[in-house]
DRENDO-753212 format. One record per residue: residue in one letter; z negated, y, x of N, C-alpha, C in turn. Coordinates in steps of 0.1 Angstrom, whole numbers, plus 5000, padded with zeros to 4 digits. Atoms other than C-alpha are relative to their C-alpha. Example, Ala and Ser with C-alpha at 12.3 -4.5 7.8 and 13.67 -1.06 7.14 Angstrom:
residues 2
A500049885009492249555123500050125009
S500049894991492949895137499250114992
END
This chain:
residues 491
X499550125008509218575732499349885005
X500650124995507818325756498549994997
X501450005003504218435750499749974986
X500150045015504718415712500149854998
X499850155001506018065716498849925005
X501150074995503217965738498850014991
X501149995010500718105713500149914989
X499750095011502417915685499749855004
X500350134996502217595705498549985002
X501450014998498617665714499349994987
X500650015013497817725678500249874993
X499750135005499517405667499149895007
X500850094992497717215695498550004995
X501449985004494417355683499749944987
X500150065013495017255647500049855001
X499950154998496116905658498749945006
X501350054994492916875679499049994990
X501050005011490816975649500149874991
X499850115009492416705627499749875008
X500350124993492216445655498549985002
X501550014999488516525660499449964987
X500550035014488016505622500249854998
X499750145002489716165622499149915008
X500950084992487516035650498650004994
X501349995007484416165632500049914988
X500050085013485516005599500049855004
X500050144996486215675617498649955003
X501450044996482715665632499150004988
X500950005012481015755599500449894991
X499650105009483115515579499649865005
X500550134995482315225602498649964996
X501550025004478615265594499949984985
X500150005015479215325557500649874994
X499350115005481615035552499449865003
X500550134995479814765571499249924990
X500750075011477314685543500849954988
X499250035011480114665518500849875002
X499150124997482014375535499449884994
X500550125007481614065513499849885010
X500350124991480113745529500849884995
X499450125006481913495506501550015000
X498549995000485513625510500450065013
X499549944987487713755538500850134996
X499349875003489014115539500850045013
X499249934990491714285559500250144996
X500049865003491614665560500750085011
X499449914990493714935576500150144993
X499949865005493415315571500550095011
X499449914990495515575588500150144995
X499849865003495515955589501550035002
X498549984999499216035582500450145006
X499649874994499016395594500149995015
X499950014986498316305630500449865004
X499550144997499515935627499049935009
X501050074992496215795640499249904991
X500850095008494115495628498650064997
X501349965003490915575610499049885001
X500850125000489515225605500849884998
X499350135001490714865609499049895000
X500950125001488914555598500949884998
X499250125000490614225605501550034996
X498749955004493914415602501149925005
X498950094995495914165622499949864994
X500250135005494613865603501049974988
X499150035010497313695582499349954987
X500650035013496413675545501049994989
X499149995012497913625511500050144995
X500049865004499113965501500150034985
X499749995014499913905464501150114999
X498949915003502114185449500150135009
X499849894990501414445477501249975009
X498850044993504214245494501350064995
X498849935006506714415471500550125008
X499749884992506614715494501149975010
X498950044990508814525519501450004994
X498650005007511714465495500350144996
X499749875005511314815482500650095012
X499549924989511814985516501449955006
X498850054994514514745528501250014991
X498949995010516514755496500650155000
X499549864999516615145498500850025013
X499349994988517615125534501449945000
X498750075000520414875529501050044989
X499149975011521814965495500150144997
X500049865004520815325490499550014985
X500749985013519015465459501050004988
X499049995011522315495439500749874997
X499450135002523215125441499849954986
X500050065014524014945408500649865000
X499550135002524514585398501250014990
X498850015009527914515381500049864993
X499750135008528414255353501450034993
X498649975005532114215343500649884993
X499050105005534614025322501350045007
X498749984993537813985342500949884999
X499050105001541013795343501250025009
X498749984993544213735362501249954992
X499050055010546113625331500750114993
X499249915008548713805310499250034987
X500549975013547513985279501150044991
X498949975008549913985250499649984985
X500350015015549514055212498649974998
X501550025002545714065215499549875005
X500550134995545513735233500150005015
X500050024985544513665269500649865002
X499250124998547013395280499549915011
X500650084990544613215302498450015000
X501450004999541013205315499450145001
X500749884998538413485314498749965008
X501250024992535613515340498950094996
X501249925003532213635330499250005013
X500650004987530813745364498750085000
X501449944999527113805368499850045015
X500349964987525613975398498549985004
X501450014998521913895394499250124996
X500649885005521114215376498749974992
X501250045006517414185367499750084987
X500249925012517714445339501049974989
X498950025010520714295320499449934988
X500650045013520014235283501149934992
X499150075009521514035255500950104993
X499249895006522714365239501150045009
X498949964991524614455270501049895002
X499050115000526214105271500950014988
X499249995012527314155235501050125002
X499149894998528714495245501249975008
X498950044992530914335271501149944992
X499050075008532614125245500650104989
X499549905010532914415220500950105007
X499049924992534714605248501449934999
X498750075002537414335244500650044987
X499549965013537714415208500550145000
X499549864999538014785216501350015007
X498650004993541014695238501049934992
X499150075009542514505209500249865003
X499950144996541814165224499049924990
X500850085009540613905198500149855002
X499750144998541713575213500149975015
X499950054986541313385246500649865000
X499350135000543713105252499349895009
X500650104991541812945281498549994999
X501550015000538212905291499350135004
X500849894995535413145297499149945012
X500650064989534113075332498750095004
X501249934997530513175341499849995015
X500149994985530113295377498850095004
X501249934995527113415397499949985015
X500050014985526313475434498849935006
X501350054994523013285438499949854998
X500250155001521912925444499249974987
X500750055012520512715416498549985002
X501450004998517112715433499450134994
X500549895007515312945409498650045002
X501449974997511712935421499849985015
X500250004986510513015455499049895004
X501050104995508512755476498650074998
X501349955001504812795469499650074987
X500449955013505012915433499249894993
X500950095007502212755412500849934989
X499250075010503712485390499650044986
X500549975014501512585360500350154996
X499549865003503012945362501450004995
X498550005001506612835358500550024985
X499549985014506712845320499650144994
X500449875004505313195319501050115006
X498949904996507513505321499950075013
X500149934987506013665352500549915011
X499450094990507313355370501449954995
X498750045005510713345352500949975011
X499050044990513513175371500850125005
X499249894993515313405396501449945002
X498750055000518913315389501050115001
X498949905001522313485393500250044985
X499949985014522313455355498750054994
X501349945005519713685339500450074987
X500049925013519413795302498650024996
X501449975006516313965288498949955009
X500950044990514513895321499749855000
X500250145001515013525314498749964993
X501250025008512213535289500250024986
X499949995015511813485252498650044995
X501349965006509013665233499949944986
X500250075013507413485204498650054995
X501349965006504513535180499349874994
X500750115005501813285171499050054989
X500949985011500113295137499649874994
X500350135006498913025113500250014985
X499750015015499612905077498749974993
X501250025008497112835049499249875004
X500750134995496312485064499650025014
X500449974987495512655097500849945011
X499050054990498512495114500650125007
X499449904992499912715142501550024996
X498649975003503212885133500650095011
X499449924990505513015161501350064995
X498849945004508213265153500650075012
X499349934990510813405177501450044995
X498749965005514213575174501049884998
X499050115003516913355158501149995010
X498850014991519513445184499649935013
X500550064987517313285212500349855000
X499750154999518812945222498849935006
X501350054995515312805226499449914989
X500750095010513312525209498649995004
X501550004998509512545205499449914990
X500750095009507512265190498550044999
X501449955001504112375176499149884996
X501150095004501212125177498750075003
X501249924997498612395178499350034986
X500649975013496012475151499050125002
X501049895000493712775142498649944997
X501350055001490012695146499150124996
X500749885004488312975125498449995002
X501450024999484812815127499549975014
X500350024986485012755164499349865002
X500650134999484312385160500349935013
X499550054987486212305192499450095011
X500649914990484012435220500950045012
X499149974989486712415247501450024994
X498849975007489512575227501050075009
X499049944991492612645247501449964996
X498650035002496412645245500649955012
X499250064989498712445267501550004997
X498650005002502412485271500749905009
X499350114993504512185281501550014999
X498650005000508112175291500549864996
X499550135004509711895271501349965006
X498750024994513311935283500550145003
X499449874997515612215293500050104989
X500149895010514812535273499349944987
X500850065012512512325250498649985004
X501550004997508712365249499249944989
X501050045010505812215231498750075003
X501349934998502612415226498949934992
X501050085006499412225219498650075002
X501449944999495612295215499650074988
X500549925011493812545194499850145004
X500249864997493112915191499050054990
X501049955008490313125176500450134992
X499849875005491813465170500850004987
X499349985012492813575135501350085001
X498849914999495313825148501249925006
X498750064995498913745156500050015015
X500150004985499113645193501450005005
X498749994993502013735215500149895011
X499850104990503513455235501350035008
X498849984992506113455263500449865006
X499550124994508313165274501150035010
X499049984990510313155306501249904997
X498850085002513913025303500249915012
X499950094988514112715325501449995006
X498650004995517912705327500850124995
X499449885004519313055326501549994997
X498650025002522912935329500349944986
X499850065014522612715298499750104989
X500449905009520913005281501250104998
X498849925000523913225289501149944992
X499050075007526312965277499849994985
X500350005014524612925244500150144993
X499949875006524413295239501450054999
X498649975001528113345246500649944988
X499550065012528913095219499650084988
X500549925011526713295195500850134998
X499349875001528513625204501449984995
X498750035005531913465199500149984985
X500050025015530913355164499850134992
X500349885008529513685153501150115002
X499049894997532213905170501449964994
X498750045005535213695156501049985011
X499150024989536713655191500349855001
X499650145000538613325191500149945014
X499950064987538113095221500749864998
X499350135001540612805224499549905010
X500650094990539012665255498549984998
X501450025000535412615265499350105008
X500949924991532512805281499649905011
X500250104989532312635315499450075012
X500549954987530712685349501250035009
X499049964990532912875373499450005014
X500450004986532312975409498650065001
X501349964998528612995417499750025015
X500049984986529413045454500550145004
X499549874998530213415451499450065012
X500549934988529913605484500250154998
X499849865000529813975492501450035000
X498649974998533413955501500949934989
X499150065011534613755470500650104992
X499349895007537213975454499949984985
X499950015014537314055417501449964996
X498650035005540213935396500750134997
X499249875001543014185391499750094988
X500249925012542114295356498550004996
X501349995005538614415348500150044985
X499949985014538414375310498850084994
X501249935005534814505305499050015012
X500949974989532214645328498650054995
X501349945003528414705326499450035014
X500749964988526514885353498550014997
X501549995001522714855358499550145002
X500649874995520415145362500050015015
X499949984985520415285397498849935006
X501050084993518315105423498750085000
X501349925000515715395424499349974987
X500750035013515015335387499549864999
X500550145000514714955392498749995008
X501150004991512315015421498850074994
X501149935007510215265400499349904991
X500650105009509714985374499349895008
X500650114993509114715400498650045006
X501349964994506314915418499050044989
X500949965010504815075387499449884992
X500450115009504714755366499849875007
X500050124991504714505395500949894994
X499050095006507814335382500549905010
X499650104990508414005400501549975000
X498650035001511913945387500950105007
X499349904992513214275401499949985015
X500250024986511614205434500849885006
X499350124995513013855438501550004998
X498649995001516413935424500650095011
X499649924989516714215450499949935013
X500150084987515513975477501249915001
X498850094999518313725469501350095002
X498949914998520814015466500150055014
X500049954986519814145500500549895009
X499550114992520313795515501549984998
X498550025002523813765499500750115007
X499249894995524814115511499950005016
X500150004985523414095547500749895007
X499550114993524613755555501349944994
X498850045006527713725532499949854996
X500350145004526313405517499450004986
X500750015013525013285484498550045001
X501449954999521713465478499049894997
X501150095003518613255481498750065006
X501349954995514913295490500050005015
X500050014985515513185526500750115006
X499349894994518213425535499650144996
X500549875005516713695513498850055008
X501249964993513413695531500350035015
X499549974986515213675565500650135001
X499449875000517213975555498950114999
X501149905001514014165546499550035014
X500549984987512714105581501050075009
X499049944992516014205597500150154997
X499949865004516314535577498850085003
X501349934997512614615582500050035015
X499949974986513214585619500950125003
X499149884999516114835616499350134997
X500849885003513615075601499050035010
X501149984990511315035631498849924998
X501250085003508914795615500149865007
X500050134993507914445628499349904991
X500550115009507414145605500149865007
X499750124992507813885633498949894996
X501150105002504413705626499849974985
X500250025014504713735588500749884995
X499350115007505613435566500350054986
X499549955013507713555537500749884993
X499450105008508513295510500850064988
X499349935011509713545484499950155002
X500149854999510013915477498950064992
X500949955010507513945449498549985004
X501450034997504313805465499449894992
X500550105009504013535439499749865007
X500250134993504213245464498749995007
X501250024992501113095479500349975014
X499750024986503013045511500250135008
X499949874993503213415519498850025009
X501149964991501213535549500450135007
X499749874995501013895559498750075004
X501249934997498514125575500050144996
X500149865005497214465566500850105009
X499249914992498914635596501550004996
X498650015003502314505585500350084987
X499949935012501814645550499950155002
X500249864996500614965566501350065005
X498749954994503914995584500950054988
X499249965011505715005550499550134994
X500549885006503415275537500350125009
X499749904991504015485568501550044999
X498549985001507815435565500350084987
X499749945013507715545528499650155001
X500549864999505715865537500750085010
X499549934989507415955569501550005002
X498550024998511015825568500850064989
X499249945011513516045549500849904992
X499250105007515515735540499249934989
X500850075010512615585520499050084993
X501149925006510515885509500250014985
X499850005014512015855474499049914993
X500950105006509615565468498650064998
X501449945002506515795470499750034986
X500349975014507015885434500049884991
X500050135008507115515423498649944999
X501350075000503515435430499250034987
X500949975010501015395402498950105004
X501149904997498515685400498849964992
X501350055006494915595393499750084987
X500449945013494015665356501250074993
X498949935006497515795349501349924997
X498750075002500415545353499949865006
X499850134995501515195359498849914999
X501150105000499114915368498650065003
X501349934997496415175377499650094988
X500349905011496515365344498749964993
X501250045007493815155327499149915008
X500750104991492514945356498650065004
X501349964997488714985358499649965014
X500549875003487115155377501050115005
X499149904994490215335391500550104990
X499749905010490815515358498950104998
X501149915001487615705364499950075014
X500349944987486415945391499149915008
X499349904993486415965420501549965003
X498650054996489715765421501150074992
X499049955009491515925391500850115006
X499049904995494616125403499950015015
X500149994985493416095439500649885007
X499550124994494515735446501449974993
X498750055005498215625442500349885009
X499950124992498715265452500749894992
X499550125005500514935447498949904999
X501150105002498214675432500649865003
X499650134999498314305438498849914997
X501050095004496314015423500549874996
X499750135004496413645418498749925002
X501250085000493813365416499550005015
X500750004987491413425446500550125009
X499449894992493413735458499950134993
X499949875005493114105454500650095011
X499549914989495114375472500350144994
X499749865004495714745470500550075013
X499449934988498014955493500650134995
X499549875005498715325489499450115008
X500449884993497415665496498850074993
X501149925005494315885492500550155002
X499449864999495616245484499050094994
X501049905004492716495483500650145003
X499549874997493516865480499550065013
X500349944987493617045514499449915010
X500550104990492816725533501249925005
X498950084995495016515555500249884991
X499850125008496716235535499649875008
X500450124994495315895542500849884994
X499450125005497215565539499049895002
X501050114999495215255532500649864995
X499750145005495714875528498749925000
X501250095001493014645515500449874994
X499750135005493514275511498749925000
X501150095000490814035500500449864995
X499750145003491213655500498849924998
X501250095002488913375489499150044990
X500949945010487613555459499749894990
X500450095010485613325436500150074986
X500049945013486413385399498750034994
X501449975005482713365391499450125007
X500649884993481713615418500850134995
X499249895005484613845406499550044986
X500449975014483413825370498650075000
X501349955000479813895378499850135008
X500149884992480514175403500350134992
X499849885007480314535390501450065004
X498749954996483314645411500549935012
X499550084989485614495437499750075013
X500249954987485414545474500950125002
X499149894998488514765473499550134993
X500549885007486914995447498850065007
X501249954993483615015466500550085013
X499549954987485515085499500650144998
X499349875002487715365485499050104994
X501049905004484815525467499250055011
X500749964988482915535500500850105008
X499249914993485815695517500250144994
X499849875008486515955490498850085000
X501249935001482916045485499650065014
X500449954987482316085523500850125003
X499149894997485316315527499550124992
X500449895009484116525497498650065005
X501349954995480516545511500150085013
X499849924988481716655545500750134997
X499349875003483916925529498950094994
X501049915006480917055509499150055011
X500849964989478817065541500650115008
X499249904993481517255559500150134993
X500049885008481817505531498750074999
X501349935000478117565530499750075013
X500149934986478117635568500850135001
X499249885000480917875563499450124993
X500549895009479118065536498750065006
X501349954994475918105557500350115010
END
């Protein structure tokens, strides 16, 4: 029995030695191959690890703090799973502590939001129709709007000219339809721009834009200006004959909710004798619900929200979860400050270290974020190796098949297609990619590539990005070495 065990240990040690030797050889080869690829006009941070023997393959400026863009979402992903669990759901409720008699609530009703990033106008309507299902058609008091997050809806370092666009929609305790209104831009016979959007949206858009079919205006562009709360003016010109899709972020989500509740009351026939007013916006983790839950909506489970966040790089989900984590960890109103502090705290509980990182939000949208490749690598290793967070492995975009890598050139072609699964990240001057190289019968590799200081002109004229060239070099080298090994075996 002892000799069999010793033989098994010897066999395992021999296999481990082979893979360790292969890692060393790969590292030496890649250092030579990659050196000519490193750009001279921008800065790169790179880390590659062999996940089978948990050893580094190559590191380039891996400790240098850089703007991570959306690769930063991996931090809130692993910490949210650790703290809440994959089955966690946001609750949105209608509740009261008043008597209900003859179809009338004899007092106030609280509409309690939780910061659910997936909550829709249809689901809000359903809450009120649940009242009708209970035979309630009248409210004697007020409807109080309550939420657990501060009124600071944008993180420090978000670009001011992004704030009217939906990918930078306000992160509030009050969320409906991702705090975004979709509209369509067309033109009439006089070439004046016409903007249409759903009638139920409590939003005002002034159109001072025109269609320029002959391209008489050489610098033709559209500009969106915020006139007042939830009111926009769009100016300039456009060339396209096709209907153009526009997105407008809701500046004041609480006012948006208030207006929408009024519309629901009108269409549902529920009579409100009081007003729709602001209630408690200091909700804590320990703030109890009122005695009677009149209606309840539960969000999709956390795993489903994280699947969408990573696949589609959804900023609102990332930052809503960041604020929720801050509220839950510190029993305080959720905000960006306690949310990012909570990320660091929970990440540390998982065995990671973000001490030197500067986190201003959870999404990576802020220009104040500073993270290095080694820290993002920690999250990739946790996802691959830690049973608590392994559910996130299935959330990553797969090159040429899903998410933000489905159509992204050149990753939708060989040699990347189906081999690379990774979280993307990009903003002006920044590109990032963090994920895994999964080749058949080869040790899995985790990689992080961050590039800062990218000139838009250089990016436009370049055939492929540094990340694409780097990964191509790695994949092709591994395949070439495999072919050489197979040829030797056949001789």
